[in-house]
Backbone as JSON, one array per atom type, in Angstrom:
{
  "sequence": "MKIYSEKTKKEYLTVDECLAAEEEFDKQAALEKEKKEKIAAERKERAAEVEEAFKAIQEAKKAYDKKLEAFIKDYGNFHLTIKTGEGNPFNLFNDFFNHYWF",
  "N": [[-9.99, -32.71, -63.84], [-11.38, -31.59, -60.96], [-10.84, -31.14, -57.44], [-12.77, -30.72, -54.69], [-12.47, -29.46, -51.61], [-14.42, -29.6, -48.44], [-13.59, -28.88, -46.09], [-11.41, -26.94, -46.34], [-12.71, -25.47, -48.1], [-11.85, -24.99, -50.72], [-10.68, -25.39, -54.06], [-8.68, -28.25, -55.63], [-6.22, -29.56, -57.63], [-5.24, -32.13, -57.74], [-5.84, -35.2, -55.64], [-3.86, -35.88, -53.55], [-2.94, -33.21, -53.09], [-5.1, -32.15, -52.2], [-5.54, -33.63, -49.81], [-3.14, -33.17, -48.54], [-3.5, -30.48, -48.13], [-5.67, -30.46, -46.4], [-4.76, -31.85, -44.43], [-2.77, -29.93, -43.27], [-4.7, -28.0, -42.84], [-5.98, -29.11, -40.57], [-4.11, -29.28, -38.68], [-3.38, -26.58, -38.06], [-5.88, -25.85, -37.19], [-6.0, -27.51, -34.83], [-3.65, -26.21, -33.49], [-4.66, -23.58, -33.05], [-6.98, -24.21, -31.55], [-5.55, -25.24, -29.1], [-4.1, -22.91, -28.39], [-6.23, -21.18, -27.7], [-7.26, -22.89, -25.64], [-5.28, -22.52, -23.89], [-4.96, -19.94, -23.23], [-7.53, -19.47, -22.06], [-7.2, -21.11, -19.82], [-5.31, -19.58, -18.57], [-6.32, -17.06, -18.1], [-8.63, -17.92, -16.2], [-6.81, -18.61, -14.15], [-5.76, -16.12, -13.22], [-7.87, -14.8, -12.83], [-8.83, -16.03, -10.62], [-6.68, -15.34, -8.87], [-7.13, -12.65, -8.72], [-9.71, -12.6, -7.4], [-8.91, -13.72, -4.92], [-7.19, -11.79, -3.73], [-9.23, -9.68, -3.6], [-11.07, -11.07, -1.62], [-8.96, -10.96, 0.45], [-9.04, -8.22, 0.88], [-11.63, -7.9, 1.98], [-11.4, -9.61, 4.32], [-9.49, -8.11, 5.7], [-10.89, -5.82, 6.0], [-12.8, -6.65, 7.71], [-11.62, -7.45, 10.07], [-10.41, -4.78, 10.92], [-12.96, -3.32, 11.27], [-13.77, -5.0, 13.37], [-11.84, -4.58, 15.26], [-12.05, -1.66, 15.62], [-14.57, -1.52, 16.57], [-14.26, -2.69, 19.09], [-12.51, -0.98, 20.25], [-14.22, 1.19, 20.44], [-16.04, 0.45, 22.04], [-14.57, 0.25, 24.39], [-13.58, 2.84, 24.8], [-15.22, 4.84, 24.03], [-15.06, 6.35, 21.58], [-13.14, 7.1, 18.62], [-10.66, 8.64, 17.09], [-9.2, 9.29, 13.98], [-6.71, 10.75, 11.99], [-6.65, 11.28, 8.63], [-4.65, 11.54, 5.97], [-3.72, 12.52, 2.78], [-2.54, 10.91, -0.2], [-0.32, 8.21, -0.69], [-0.32, 6.73, 1.84], [-2.84, 6.53, 2.6], [-5.4, 4.69, 4.04], [-7.81, 4.48, 3.07], [-7.66, 4.8, 0.24], [-7.84, 2.34, -1.12], [-10.46, 1.57, -0.97], [-11.59, 3.78, -2.0], [-10.41, 3.44, -4.84], [-11.54, 1.14, -5.54], [-14.19, 1.6, -5.86], [-14.21, 3.78, -7.54], [-13.09, 2.67, -9.95], [-14.68, 0.16, -10.4], [-17.31, 0.62, -10.06], [-18.34, 2.8, -11.34]],
  "CA": [[-11.13, -32.81, -62.83], [-10.97, -30.61, -59.7], [-11.11, -31.7, -56.09], [-13.19, -29.81, -53.69], [-12.27, -29.71, -49.98], [-15.18, -28.95, -47.77], [-12.71, -28.23, -44.82], [-10.53, -25.71, -46.55], [-13.55, -24.65, -48.91], [-11.01, -24.63, -52.05], [-10.35, -26.58, -55.2], [-7.21, -28.74, -55.77], [-6.06, -30.38, -58.98], [-5.18, -33.6, -57.27], [-6.28, -35.64, -54.31], [-2.79, -35.72, -52.86], [-2.91, -31.93, -52.97], [-6.21, -31.93, -51.31], [-5.33, -34.36, -48.54], [-2.29, -32.3, -47.76], [-4.02, -28.98, -47.5], [-6.6, -30.62, -45.2], [-3.95, -32.26, -43.23], [-2.32, -28.67, -42.83], [-5.82, -27.28, -42.06], [-6.28, -29.7, -39.44], [-2.83, -29.01, -37.71], [-3.61, -25.16, -37.61], [-7.07, -25.81, -36.36], [-5.47, -27.97, -33.36], [-2.98, -25.17, -32.91], [-5.67, -22.56, -32.68], [-7.54, -24.67, -30.23], [-4.52, -25.36, -28.09], [-3.76, -21.6, -28.0], [-7.6, -20.68, -27.12], [-7.4, -23.43, -24.31], [-4.15, -21.96, -23.02], [-5.58, -18.44, -22.97], [-8.66, -19.67, -21.17], [-6.72, -21.49, -18.46], [-4.5, -18.49, -17.8], [-7.47, -16.3, -17.73], [-9.14, -18.42, -15.21], [-5.95, -18.78, -13.08], [-5.52, -14.99, -13.11], [-9.17, -14.43, -12.22], [-8.66, -16.65, -9.14], [-5.82, -14.35, -8.16], [-7.81, -11.17, -8.44], [-10.8, -12.92, -6.42], [-8.2, -14.02, -3.59], [-7.03, -10.47, -3.43], [-10.52, -9.08, -3.17], [-11.21, -11.72, -0.47], [-8.06, -10.44, 1.41], [-9.22, -7.01, 1.24], [-12.72, -7.86, 2.66], [-11.1, -9.97, 5.37], [-8.95, -7.19, 6.44], [-12.03, -4.76, 6.49], [-13.61, -7.15, 8.96], [-10.68, -7.41, 11.15], [-10.57, -3.38, 11.15], [-14.37, -3.28, 11.74], [-13.9, -5.55, 14.77], [-10.91, -3.74, 16.28], [-12.57, -0.53, 15.85], [-15.64, -1.71, 17.4], [-13.97, -3.05, 20.53], [-12.02, 0.39, 20.73], [-14.98, 2.22, 20.63], [-16.64, -0.15, 23.24], [-13.76, 0.35, 25.5], [-13.15, 4.09, 25.15], [-16.3, 5.89, 23.71], [-14.82, 6.97, 20.28], [-12.13, 6.94, 18.04], [-10.12, 9.57, 16.29], [-8.01, 9.21, 13.1], [-6.36, 11.77, 10.97], [-6.06, 10.75, 7.25], [-3.64, 12.25, 5.1], [-3.96, 12.28, 1.27], [-1.44, 10.41, -0.52], [-0.01, 6.66, -0.89], [-0.56, 6.06, 2.97], [-4.11, 6.54, 3.12], [-5.85, 3.43, 3.99], [-9.06, 4.51, 2.4], [-7.47, 4.79, -1.15], [-8.4, 0.99, -1.62], [-11.93, 1.59, -1.08], [-11.92, 5.06, -3.37], [-10.02, 3.05, -6.05], [-12.49, 0.05, -5.9], [-15.55, 2.25, -6.19], [-13.88, 4.59, -8.82], [-12.77, 1.89, -11.08], [-15.29, -0.95, -10.77], [-18.77, 0.99, -10.1], [-19.06, 3.83, -12.17]],
  "C": [[-10.5, -32.12, -61.67], [-11.36, -31.38, -58.75], [-11.47, -30.58, -55.08], [-13.17, -30.22, -52.35], [-13.43, -28.95, -49.21], [-14.6, -28.45, -46.33], [-12.32, -26.84, -45.08], [-11.46, -24.82, -47.61], [-12.75, -24.18, -50.35], [-10.92, -25.94, -52.72], [-8.93, -26.81, -55.29], [-7.38, -29.39, -57.11], [-5.88, -31.84, -58.62], [-5.62, -33.94, -55.82], [-5.4, -35.55, -53.47], [-2.71, -34.24, -52.39], [-4.13, -31.5, -51.98], [-6.0, -32.44, -50.03], [-4.3, -33.61, -47.79], [-2.75, -31.18, -47.14], [-4.9, -29.37, -46.42], [-5.91, -31.11, -44.04], [-3.31, -30.76, -42.51], [-3.35, -28.05, -42.06], [-5.92, -27.88, -40.62], [-5.31, -29.43, -38.35], [-3.05, -27.51, -37.34], [-4.84, -25.14, -36.9], [-6.72, -26.31, -34.9], [-4.67, -26.81, -32.59], [-3.55, -24.21, -32.35], [-6.38, -22.75, -31.3], [-6.6, -24.78, -29.07], [-4.28, -23.77, -27.56], [-4.96, -20.96, -27.24], [-7.6, -21.33, -25.63], [-6.36, -22.95, -23.24], [-4.62, -20.6, -22.49], [-6.66, -18.55, -21.85], [-8.29, -20.05, -19.9], [-5.89, -20.42, -17.62], [-5.34, -17.48, -17.38], [-8.28, -16.84, -16.42], [-8.21, -18.32, -13.95], [-5.88, -17.07, -12.62], [-6.67, -14.32, -12.39], [-9.3, -14.83, -10.82], [-7.72, -15.76, -8.24], [-6.41, -13.09, -7.61], [-8.93, -11.47, -7.43], [-10.06, -13.14, -5.18], [-7.83, -12.45, -3.04], [-8.24, -9.66, -2.95], [-10.99, -9.8, -1.71], [-10.27, -11.13, 0.75], [-8.48, -9.04, 1.8], [-10.56, -7.04, 2.27], [-12.41, -8.54, 4.14], [-10.3, -9.0, 6.19], [-9.85, -5.89, 6.86], [-12.7, -5.37, 7.81], [-12.94, -7.24, 9.99], [-10.65, -5.82, 11.59], [-11.84, -3.16, 11.86], [-14.3, -3.78, 13.38], [-13.04, -4.93, 15.67], [-11.37, -2.55, 16.69], [-13.81, -0.52, 16.88], [-15.34, -2.06, 18.87], [-13.24, -1.92, 20.95], [-12.93, 1.17, 21.24], [-16.06, 1.92, 21.86], [-15.83, 0.32, 24.42], [-13.67, 2.0, 25.87], [-14.08, 5.15, 24.59], [-16.2, 6.35, 22.22], [-13.41, 6.69, 19.88], [-11.6, 7.91, 17.04], [-9.08, 9.32, 15.37], [-7.7, 10.33, 12.04], [-5.69, 11.15, 9.68], [-5.65, 11.8, 6.58], [-3.87, 11.71, 3.46], [-2.67, 11.61, 0.85], [-1.36, 8.8, -0.57], [-0.59, 6.09, 0.7], [-1.99, 6.22, 3.48], [-4.74, 5.17, 2.85], [-7.13, 3.21, 3.2], [-9.0, 4.45, 0.86], [-7.89, 3.44, -1.73], [-9.62, 1.16, -2.06], [-12.29, 2.8, -2.24], [-11.54, 4.24, -4.61], [-11.12, 2.03, -6.51], [-13.71, 0.8, -6.5], [-15.34, 3.18, -7.48], [-13.92, 3.69, -10.02], [-13.91, 0.92, -11.33], [-17.09, -0.6, -10.63], [-19.24, 1.97, -10.92], [-18.26, 3.92, -13.26]]
}
């Protein structure tokens, strides 16, 4: 007589063999579920970090706009020399549009 397990979709010669295989199958399924939940939690946490960084950029832009507006109101205009390279404050915006919009 052969024993068929609906969980493992395999045939076994004895009931004990079948039960042991199903127990191992359940353990593996639990480990896989735990692994997926851990990955999902980590992804959620890191996504929150990215959102916070983006919010910080937006807040910095608002502060910049406010100070620029006040300066222009007081003095009429503002001149800024922008150099290429790492020190360029507009690289953040260029990077954002280059990486995420197109």
